[in-house]
Kinemage of the C-alpha trace (Angstrom):
@kinemage 1
@onewidth
@group {chain A} dominant
@subgroup {mainchain}
@vectorlist {calphas} color= white
{ca met a 1} P -7.545 -2.835 4.878
{ca ala a 2} L -3.811 -2.995 5.373
{ca ile a 3} L -3.141 -6.370 7.014
{ca pro a 4} L -6.456 -8.195 7.394
{ca ser a 5} L -5.204 -11.698 7.938
{ca val a 6} L -2.660 -10.707 10.578
{ca gly a 7} L -5.529 -9.314 12.594
{ca ser a 8} L -6.607 -12.406 14.518
{ca ser a 9} L -3.038 -13.392 15.354
{ca ala a 10} L -1.794 -9.931 16.201
{ca ser a 11} L -4.872 -9.074 18.230
{ca ser a 12} L -4.508 -12.123 20.430
{ca ala a 13} L -0.755 -11.662 20.745
{ca ile a 14} L -1.082 -8.033 21.780
{ca pro a 15} L -3.885 -7.622 24.323
{ca ser a 16} L -5.258 -4.159 25.021
{ca ala a 17} L -3.446 -4.093 28.363
{ca gln a 18} L -0.214 -3.704 26.411
{ca ala a 19} L -1.285 -0.443 24.740
{ca thr a 20} L 1.056 1.673 26.876
{ca ser a 21} L 3.949 -0.719 26.249
{ca asn a 22} L 3.274 -0.560 22.513
{ca ser a 23} L 3.307 3.239 22.570
{ca arg a 24} L 6.691 3.229 24.268
{ca ala a 25} L 7.978 0.666 21.801
{ca met a 26} L 6.759 2.852 18.927
{ca ala a 27} L 8.643 5.822 20.361
{ca val a 28} L 11.864 3.805 20.645
{ca val a 29} L 11.641 2.289 17.169
{ca thr a 30} L 10.806 5.683 15.657
{ca ser a 31} L 14.291 6.870 16.629
{ca leu a 32} L 15.681 4.238 14.241
{ca phe a 33} L 13.602 5.622 11.386
{ca phe a 34} L 15.029 9.082 12.044
{ca met a 35} L 18.597 7.800 12.083
{ca trp a 36} L 18.547 5.830 8.873
{ca gly a 37} L 16.723 8.644 7.092
{ca phe a 38} L 19.428 11.068 8.186
{ca val a 39} L 22.307 8.836 7.078
{ca thr a 40} L 20.671 7.909 3.748
{ca cys a 41} L 19.923 11.495 2.766
{ca leu a 42} L 23.459 12.581 3.560
{ca asn a 43} L 24.371 10.727 0.338
{ca asp a 44} L 22.708 13.582 -1.589
{ca ile a 45} L 25.414 15.877 -0.194
{ca val a 46} L 28.270 13.366 -0.444
{ca ile a 47} L 27.545 12.669 -4.155
{ca pro a 48} L 28.258 16.165 -5.546
{ca his a 49} L 31.184 16.456 -3.131
{ca leu a 50} L 32.811 13.249 -4.392
{ca lys a 51} L 31.896 14.173 -7.982
{ca ser a 52} L 33.945 17.329 -7.607
{ca ile a 53} L 36.861 15.739 -5.731
{ca phe a 54} L 37.351 12.802 -8.119
{ca asp a 55} L 36.241 14.551 -11.345
{ca leu a 56} L 33.368 12.124 -12.025
{ca asn a 57} L 30.627 12.289 -14.635
{ca tyr a 58} L 26.983 11.839 -13.581
{ca arg a 59} L 26.905 8.085 -14.182
{ca glu a 60} L 30.112 7.541 -12.186
{ca ala a 61} L 28.859 9.742 -9.331
{ca met a 62} L 25.681 7.657 -9.115
{ca leu a 63} L 27.808 4.608 -8.290
{ca val a 64} L 27.475 5.915 -4.722
{ca gln a 65} L 23.796 5.030 -4.820
{ca leu a 66} L 24.424 1.757 -6.670
{ca phe a 67} L 26.858 0.521 -4.013
{ca phe a 68} L 24.679 1.839 -1.217
{ca phe a 69} L 21.400 0.321 -2.346
{ca ser a 70} L 22.783 -2.943 -3.767
{ca ser a 71} L 23.721 -3.725 -0.173
{ca tyr a 72} L 19.988 -3.946 0.576
{ca thr a 73} L 19.567 -6.827 -1.870
{ca ile a 74} L 22.587 -8.702 -0.537
{ca phe a 75} L 21.740 -8.293 3.158
{ca ser a 76} L 17.928 -8.383 3.113
{ca phe a 77} L 17.531 -12.167 3.144
{ca pro a 78} L 20.196 -12.801 5.814
{ca ser a 79} L 18.416 -10.094 7.827
{ca gly a 80} L 15.141 -12.051 7.654
{ca trp a 81} L 17.006 -15.137 8.868
{ca leu a 82} L 18.580 -13.111 11.693
{ca ile a 83} L 15.161 -11.935 12.893
{ca gly a 84} L 13.949 -15.526 12.995
{ca arg a 85} L 16.968 -16.483 15.123
{ca val a 86} L 17.285 -13.598 17.581
{ca gly a 87} L 14.072 -11.570 17.208
{ca tyr a 88} L 13.380 -7.988 16.185
{ca gln a 89} L 15.073 -6.159 19.065
{ca arg a 90} L 18.495 -7.818 18.880
{ca ser a 91} L 18.413 -7.482 15.091
{ca met a 92} L 17.913 -3.731 15.461
{ca thr a 93} L 20.939 -3.534 17.779
{ca val a 94} L 23.070 -5.501 15.312
{ca gly a 95} L 21.995 -3.222 12.472
{ca leu a 96} L 23.022 -0.085 14.352
{ca cys a 97} L 26.443 -1.537 15.173
{ca val a 98} L 27.093 -2.486 11.536
{ca met a 99} L 26.098 1.022 10.456
{ca ala a 100} L 28.571 2.459 12.982
{ca leu a 101} L 31.325 0.277 11.522
{ca gly a 102} L 30.626 1.713 8.082
{ca thr a 103} L 30.494 5.350 9.187
{ca ile a 104} L 33.772 5.146 11.109
{ca leu a 105} L 35.437 3.824 7.923
{ca phe a 106} L 34.878 7.256 6.374
{ca leu a 107} L 37.866 8.458 8.381
{ca pro a 108} L 40.502 6.185 6.774
{ca ala a 109} L 38.727 6.585 3.390
{ca ala a 110} L 39.249 10.352 3.634
{ca asn a 111} L 42.917 9.864 4.534
{ca ile a 112} L 43.698 7.864 1.392
{ca pro a 113} L 41.602 9.356 -0.423
{ca ala a 114} L 40.141 7.002 -3.056
{ca phe a 115} L 36.616 6.777 -4.453
{ca val a 116} L 36.443 2.985 -4.057
{ca phe a 117} L 37.085 3.225 -0.291
{ca phe a 118} L 34.182 5.627 0.112
{ca leu a 119} L 32.000 3.192 -1.824
{ca thr a 120} L 33.076 0.340 0.470
{ca ala a 121} L 32.242 2.325 3.599
{ca leu a 122} L 28.815 3.240 2.199
{ca phe a 123} L 28.158 -0.407 1.305
{ca ile a 124} L 28.748 -1.436 4.932
{ca val a 125} L 26.575 1.428 6.248
{ca ala a 126} L 23.739 0.254 4.003
{ca gly a 127} L 24.220 -3.347 5.162
{ca gly a 128} L 23.478 -2.311 8.737
{ca met a 129} L 20.609 -0.160 7.556
{ca thr a 130} L 19.124 -3.184 5.777
{ca val a 131} L 18.923 -5.078 9.058
{ca leu a 132} L 17.111 -2.102 10.596
{ca gln a 133} L 14.677 -1.840 7.687
{ca val a 134} L 13.816 -5.556 7.611
{ca ser a 135} L 13.206 -5.576 11.360
{ca ala a 136} L 11.677 -2.160 12.115
{ca asn a 137} L 9.206 -1.803 9.215
{ca pro a 138} L 7.255 -5.038 9.803
{ca tyr a 139} L 7.568 -4.608 13.575
{ca val a 140} L 5.729 -1.284 13.395
{ca ser a 141} L 3.195 -2.748 10.950
{ca val a 142} L 2.102 -5.503 13.352
{ca leu a 143} L 2.532 -3.518 16.591
{ca gly a 144} L -1.167 -2.747 16.916
{ca thr a 145} L -4.423 -3.123 15.019
{ca pro a 146} L -4.034 -4.243 11.381
{ca glu a 147} L -6.553 -1.743 9.996
{ca his a 148} L -4.293 1.148 11.052
{ca ala a 149} L -1.004 -0.432 9.929
{ca ser a 150} L -0.490 1.976 7.003
{ca ser a 151} L -1.293 4.963 9.217
{ca arg a 152} L 1.099 3.741 11.909
{ca leu a 153} L 3.972 3.127 9.489
{ca asn a 154} L 3.406 6.490 7.807
{ca leu a 155} L 3.682 8.161 11.210
{ca thr a 156} L 7.024 6.521 12.004
{ca gln a 157} L 8.240 7.176 8.455
{ca ala a 158} L 7.462 10.859 9.055
{ca phe a 159} L 10.329 10.862 11.544
{ca asn a 160} L 12.445 9.137 8.913
{ca ser a 161} L 11.660 12.173 6.755
{ca leu a 162} L 12.615 14.468 9.628
{ca gly a 163} L 16.073 12.917 9.394
{ca thr a 164} L 16.159 13.459 5.628
{ca phe a 165} L 15.038 17.068 6.144
{ca ile a 166} L 17.850 17.861 8.582
{ca ala a 167} L 20.639 15.933 6.795
{ca pro a 168} L 21.116 18.219 3.742
{ca tyr a 169} L 21.444 21.289 5.959
{ca phe a 170} L 23.856 19.434 8.261
{ca gly a 171} L 25.883 18.169 5.296
{ca gly a 172} L 25.835 21.483 3.488
{ca leu a 173} L 27.121 23.261 6.583
{ca leu a 174} L 29.915 20.807 7.436
{ca ile a 175} L 30.789 19.010 4.165
{ca leu a 176} L 30.123 21.682 1.519
{ca ser a 177} L 31.551 24.460 3.675
{ca thr a 178} L 34.004 25.566 0.961
{ca ala a 179} L 33.440 26.066 -2.758
{ca pro a 180} L 35.160 23.325 -4.816
{ca leu a 181} L 37.524 24.161 -7.656
{ca ala a 182} L 36.055 24.321 -11.134
{ca phe a 183} L 36.804 21.505 -13.607
{ca asp a 184} L 39.311 23.548 -15.617
{ca gln a 185} L 41.127 24.563 -12.409
{ca ile a 186} L 41.443 20.923 -11.300
{ca gln a 187} L 42.831 19.993 -14.735
{ca lys a 188} L 45.669 22.516 -14.287
{ca leu a 189} L 46.886 21.013 -10.966
{ca asp a 190} L 50.060 18.908 -10.991
{ca pro a 191} L 49.789 15.401 -9.390
{ca ala a 192} L 51.082 16.551 -5.968
{ca ala a 193} L 48.759 19.553 -5.846
{ca leu a 194} L 45.822 17.407 -7.020
{ca gln a 195} L 46.448 14.884 -4.236
{ca ala a 196} L 46.701 17.685 -1.657
{ca tyr a 197} L 43.425 19.190 -2.924
{ca arg a 198} L 41.641 15.839 -2.702
{ca leu a 199} L 42.941 15.229 0.821
{ca his a 200} L 41.763 18.670 1.936
{ca glu a 201} L 38.281 18.292 0.422
{ca ala a 202} L 37.828 14.679 1.561
{ca ala a 203} L 38.751 15.621 5.132
{ca thr a 204} L 35.505 17.572 5.468
{ca val a 205} L 33.568 14.301 5.877
{ca lys a 206} L 35.548 13.181 8.924
{ca phe a 207} L 33.898 15.203 11.667
{ca pro a 208} L 30.284 14.687 10.507
{ca tyr a 209} L 30.689 10.923 10.197
{ca leu a 210} L 32.530 10.698 13.520
{ca leu a 211} L 29.511 12.356 15.156
{ca ile a 212} L 27.181 9.946 13.385
{ca thr a 213} L 29.222 6.960 14.578
{ca gly a 214} L 28.906 8.079 18.185
{ca ala a 215} L 25.152 8.610 17.827
{ca leu a 216} L 24.675 5.144 16.294
{ca leu a 217} L 26.612 3.390 19.065
{ca leu a 218} L 24.710 5.271 21.759
{ca leu a 219} L 21.394 4.360 20.134
{ca ala a 220} L 22.436 0.700 19.862
{ca phe a 221} L 23.245 0.663 23.585
{ca leu a 222} L 19.892 2.217 24.502
{ca ile a 223} L 17.918 -0.135 22.251
{ca ser a 224} L 19.648 -3.143 23.820
{ca leu a 225} L 18.498 -2.022 27.279
{ca phe a 226} L 14.856 -1.374 26.345
{ca his a 227} L 12.296 -4.184 26.692
{ca leu a 228} L 10.414 -4.232 23.389
{ca pro a 229} L 7.263 -6.418 23.239
{ca arg a 230} L 7.735 -9.643 21.294
{ca ile a 231} L 5.290 -10.410 18.491
{ca glu a 232} L 5.558 -14.135 18.004
{ca ser a 233} L 2.859 -14.336 15.307
{ca ala a 234} L 4.956 -12.229 12.934
{ca glu a 235} L 8.368 -13.668 13.856
{ca his a 236} L 7.830 -17.406 13.833
{ca ile a 237} L 5.597 -20.046 12.278
{ca thr a 238} L 3.621 -21.655 15.125
{ca glu a 239} L 2.658 -25.331 15.415
{ca ala a 240} L -0.917 -24.436 14.488
{ca asp a 241} L 0.324 -22.691 11.339
{ca arg a 242} L 2.425 -25.725 10.374
{ca asn a 243} L -0.759 -27.768 10.014
{ca lys a 244} L -2.369 -25.246 7.649
{ca pro a 245} L -1.723 -25.078 3.905
{ca ile a 246} L 0.621 -22.115 3.462
{ca pro a 247} L 0.888 -20.764 -0.107
{ca ser a 248} L 4.257 -19.648 -1.421
{ca leu a 249} L 5.115 -15.979 -1.282
{ca gly a 250} L 5.199 -15.979 -5.077
{ca ser a 251} L 1.460 -16.710 -5.178
{ca gln a 252} L 0.755 -13.456 -3.346
{ca ser a 253} L 0.350 -11.101 -6.319
{ca his a 254} L 0.044 -8.014 -4.129
{ca leu a 255} L 3.465 -8.821 -2.638
{ca val a 256} L 5.143 -9.517 -5.995
{ca leu a 257} L 3.746 -6.343 -7.562
{ca gly a 258} L 4.636 -4.477 -4.345
{ca val a 259} L 8.269 -5.557 -4.728
{ca val a 260} L 8.292 -3.908 -8.173
{ca gly a 261} L 6.561 -0.876 -6.652
{ca ile a 262} L 9.200 -0.468 -3.941
{ca phe a 263} L 11.973 -0.884 -6.531
{ca leu a 264} L 10.568 1.873 -8.745
{ca tyr a 265} L 9.463 4.193 -5.936
{ca val a 266} L 12.815 4.185 -4.117
{ca gly a 267} L 14.547 4.537 -7.479
{ca ala a 268} L 12.460 7.591 -8.384
{ca glu a 269} L 12.784 9.254 -4.968
{ca val a 270} L 16.542 8.692 -4.706
{ca ser a 271} L 17.163 9.698 -8.344
{ca ile a 272} L 15.441 13.024 -7.848
{ca gly a 273} L 17.168 13.691 -4.509
{ca ser a 274} L 20.582 12.700 -5.873
{ca phe a 275} L 20.375 15.118 -8.793
{ca leu a 276} L 18.888 18.134 -7.032
{ca val a 277} L 22.146 19.862 -6.073
{ca asn a 278} L 23.500 19.604 -9.624
{ca tyr a 279} L 20.045 20.371 -11.064
{ca phe a 280} L 19.698 23.579 -9.064
{ca lys a 281} L 23.227 24.623 -10.111
{ca glu a 282} L 22.223 24.558 -13.793
{ca pro a 283} L 22.139 28.106 -15.272
{ca ala a 284} L 18.699 27.489 -16.826
{ca ile a 285} L 17.236 26.142 -13.579
{ca gly a 286} L 18.505 27.886 -10.435
{ca asn a 287} L 22.092 28.966 -11.168
{ca met a 288} L 22.882 28.389 -7.467
{ca leu a 289} L 25.984 27.694 -5.424
{ca glu a 290} L 26.318 24.144 -4.066
{ca lys a 291} L 25.710 25.236 -0.485
{ca thr a 292} L 22.495 27.073 -1.423
{ca ala a 293} L 21.313 24.127 -3.500
{ca ala a 294} L 21.969 21.746 -0.598
{ca phe a 295} L 19.797 23.920 1.630
{ca leu a 296} L 16.896 23.659 -0.842
{ca val a 297} L 17.248 19.861 -0.951
{ca ser a 298} L 16.090 19.935 2.676
{ca phe a 299} L 12.702 21.185 1.487
{ca tyr a 300} L 12.333 18.249 -0.904
{ca trp a 301} L 12.793 15.825 1.973
{ca gly a 302} L 10.924 18.091 4.378
{ca gly a 303} L 7.895 17.835 2.095
{ca ala a 304} L 7.973 14.076 2.575
{ca met a 305} L 7.952 14.604 6.347
{ca val a 306} L 4.943 16.929 6.233
{ca gly a 307} L 3.150 14.625 3.810
{ca arg a 308} L 3.595 11.623 6.081
{ca phe a 309} L 2.107 13.396 9.088
{ca ile a 310} L -0.838 14.473 6.945
{ca gly a 311} L -1.052 11.083 5.254
{ca ser a 312} L -1.068 9.271 8.596
{ca ala a 313} L -4.237 11.193 9.515
{ca ile a 314} L -5.894 10.772 6.107
{ca leu a 315} L -5.250 7.015 6.141
{ca gln a 316} L -7.461 6.726 9.216
{ca lys a 317} L -10.380 7.414 6.826
{ca val a 318} L -9.194 6.668 3.262
{ca lys a 319} L -8.165 3.313 1.792
{ca pro a 320} L -4.364 3.093 1.412
{ca gly a 321} L -4.440 1.978 -2.238
{ca leu a 322} L -6.644 4.891 -3.283
{ca leu a 323} L -4.483 7.501 -1.573
{ca leu a 324} L -1.319 5.909 -2.979
{ca gly a 325} L -2.678 6.142 -6.539
{ca val a 326} L -3.720 9.785 -6.140
{ca phe a 327} L -0.331 10.789 -4.687
{ca ala a 328} L 1.521 8.978 -7.499
{ca val a 329} L -0.506 10.862 -10.132
{ca ala a 330} L 0.423 14.160 -8.461
{ca ala a 331} L 4.131 13.229 -8.284
{ca ala a 332} L 4.202 12.284 -11.970
{ca leu a 333} L 2.522 15.542 -13.015
{ca leu a 334} L 4.868 17.689 -10.918
{ca thr a 335} L 7.973 15.925 -12.259
{ca cys a 336} L 6.722 16.426 -15.829
{ca thr a 337} L 6.116 20.106 -15.113
{ca ser a 338} L 9.671 20.586 -13.795
{ca met a 339} L 11.104 18.723 -16.759
{ca leu a 340} L 9.196 20.854 -19.279
{ca thr a 341} L 9.836 24.252 -17.634
{ca ser a 342} L 12.816 26.227 -16.315
{ca gly a 343} L 13.804 28.691 -13.622
{ca tyr a 344} L 11.624 29.203 -10.547
{ca val a 345} L 8.811 26.935 -11.778
{ca ala a 346} L 11.178 24.015 -12.393
{ca val a 347} L 12.746 24.406 -8.939
{ca val a 348} L 9.464 24.666 -7.009
{ca thr a 349} L 7.667 21.828 -8.799
{ca ile a 350} L 10.488 19.323 -8.334
{ca ile a 351} L 10.716 20.212 -4.627
{ca leu a 352} L 6.953 19.655 -4.276
{ca val a 353} L 7.365 16.088 -5.524
{ca gly a 354} L 8.711 15.287 -2.058
{ca leu a 355} L 5.322 16.073 -0.533
{ca phe a 356} L 3.647 13.398 -2.669
{ca asn a 357} L 6.484 10.887 -2.281
{ca ser a 358} L 5.641 10.938 1.412
{ca ile a 359} L 3.210 8.042 1.854
{ca met a 360} L 4.509 5.834 -0.949
{ca phe a 361} L 7.086 3.647 0.763
{ca pro a 362} L 5.161 2.867 3.967
{ca thr a 363} L 1.887 2.394 2.084
{ca ile a 364} L 3.358 0.084 -0.578
{ca phe a 365} L 5.119 -1.800 2.212
{ca thr a 366} L 2.010 -2.425 4.325
{ca leu a 367} L -0.085 -3.292 1.262
{ca gly a 368} L 2.643 -5.711 0.165
{ca ile a 369} L 2.801 -7.659 3.452
{ca ala a 370} L -0.979 -7.749 3.912
{ca gly a 371} L -2.105 -11.212 4.939
{ca leu a 372} L 1.350 -12.825 5.183
{ca gly a 373} L 1.026 -13.667 8.897
{ca pro a 374} L 3.988 -15.818 10.015
{ca leu a 375} L 5.694 -15.182 6.689
{ca thr a 376} L 5.754 -11.435 7.334
{ca ala a 377} L 9.524 -11.352 7.952
{ca arg a 378} L 10.236 -13.181 4.676
{ca gly a 379} L 7.876 -10.920 2.741
{ca ser a 380} L 9.507 -7.929 4.371
{ca gly a 381} L 12.890 -9.225 3.228
{ca leu a 382} L 11.695 -9.298 -0.390
{ca leu a 383} L 10.321 -5.751 -0.168
{ca ile a 384} L 13.498 -4.421 1.450
{ca ala a 385} L 15.612 -6.190 -1.194
{ca ala a 386} L 13.691 -4.164 -3.788
{ca ile a 387} L 15.232 -0.997 -2.328
{ca leu a 388} L 17.997 -1.884 -4.801
{ca gly a 389} L 16.015 0.374 -7.148
{ca gly a 390} L 17.590 3.282 -5.293
{ca gly a 391} L 20.926 2.175 -6.724
{ca ile a 392} L 19.956 1.171 -10.270
{ca ile a 393} L 17.488 3.902 -11.292
{ca pro a 394} L 19.880 6.796 -10.393
{ca val a 395} L 22.659 5.188 -12.469
{ca leu a 396} L 20.273 4.887 -15.424
{ca gln a 397} L 19.197 8.495 -14.940
{ca gly a 398} L 22.863 9.480 -14.718
{ca ala a 399} L 23.503 7.820 -18.087
{ca leu a 400} L 20.499 9.693 -19.497
{ca ala a 401} L 21.762 12.978 -18.039
{ca asp a 402} L 25.170 12.464 -19.667
{ca asn a 403} L 23.488 11.951 -23.065
{ca val a 404} L 20.331 14.109 -23.127
{ca gly a 405} L 21.026 16.534 -20.285
{ca ile a 406} L 20.066 16.564 -16.616
{ca his a 407} L 16.817 18.440 -17.328
{ca his a 408} L 15.162 15.837 -19.553
{ca ala a 409} L 16.571 12.844 -17.666
{ca phe a 410} L 13.702 13.239 -15.170
{ca ile a 411} L 11.465 11.306 -17.578
{ca leu a 412} L 12.704 8.139 -15.807
{ca pro a 413} L 11.096 8.999 -12.421
{ca val a 414} L 7.874 9.867 -14.286
{ca ile a 415} L 7.712 6.313 -15.672
{ca cys a 416} L 8.291 4.938 -12.165
{ca tyr a 417} L 5.408 6.965 -10.743
{ca leu a 418} L 3.039 5.737 -13.465
{ca tyr a 419} L 3.601 2.145 -12.335
{ca ile a 420} L 2.826 3.164 -8.747
{ca val a 421} L -0.454 4.653 -9.988
{ca phe a 422} L -1.334 1.173 -11.295
{ca tyr a 423} L -0.269 -0.532 -8.063
{ca gly a 424} L -2.303 1.810 -5.895
{ca phe a 425} L -5.521 1.508 -7.882
{ca arg a 426} L -5.319 -2.145 -8.995
{ca gly a 427} L -2.174 -4.139 -8.201
{ca ser a 428} L -2.266 -3.807 -4.402
{ca lys a 429} L -5.418 -5.874 -3.922
{ca pro a 430} L -4.482 -9.126 -2.131
{ca pro a 431} L -5.603 -12.500 -3.572
{ca ala a 432} L -8.726 -14.076 -2.129
{ca arg a 433} L -6.688 -16.761 -0.358
{ca thr a 434} L -4.402 -15.465 2.394
{ca val a 435} L -1.635 -17.140 4.362
{ca val a 436} L -3.435 -17.065 7.709
{ca pro a 437} L -7.217 -17.429 7.465
{ca ala a 438} L -9.115 -14.768 9.384
């Protein structure tokens, strides 16, 4: 089961009389999942846009994801400390405010415009998102019965996928509203004309990110007013726990292997999403315009949304590790098929990978924190830090794409999925000794 050793603590901390309160809390926290999914997926539209504006190769364009996801590693551990000091709810409010600071910085970045300023703004956005991830994911996991933790987190992550489904269409409509100049056309511009072109193209991000800033600040205000239930057993080490022998987090093999799993899963998912617009533009694949390609990216992320709703129901009956392994096998096979084919088949199979990506993050996450009890926040911090894979794997795939072509560079996500197959079937089993005895 997902979190067996949290069961006795969480059950006593959350009596059945609080069921209605927990449902309301779930609804409130789910809005956070939607918001950070929306903002994260907008990167898939920003990347080809910045690639065109600043004449970047694939590896340079993937620096967007490197800056964005490296922020998770830097801010994950301070986020765990923040939760211990002020609790889950105030941490969520802080995270939203930091995200708003980053999104509003897109306005001056577009006025300059310079690639490094966009990277800085994205780094700050991801810093706030890290606080949300470290607080909201474990909060949902322990907000109810432990045996349904994976199902519960998959359900909330489905709304995260709703955000990722909507974002490409939103970005394609407002950011990719005009066709960029071709490479040879940009090369012919004199310095003044080039600067004017970059200012015009960069300005398209202003309105979308201004809207996002307003939404984030409004959500932060509403979260601060809502009374979320406190879950002391997962936030703090109690006096009773201090008298028990508590193993180090490093001795929890399912957590350590789960950290690797999160690193590779997020890397694979983000790599595929980041390349889709350029992939679909390839003459041998889809030969599409950017705006059309951006629309199809929505279906990749939409598949993850559908899969999480379905997965949430299946996980009521099927063991999380088993379902994770099966879904990872399917994702690897579909990615291989796209890589080895062309045209319609290549497009459809790579989009379908999103359906099987669906349960991976929430399932790896809940399997990784199983049995950590009062150390849940620290374990969560390690797992969220591993989201750095979303920055490193795309850069490596970008380097591959520059050398062997974008088509065959998808071998890297295949390798990532094969590790997740191992984690689902074998590596996710917790050690016999848990942090909090049942």
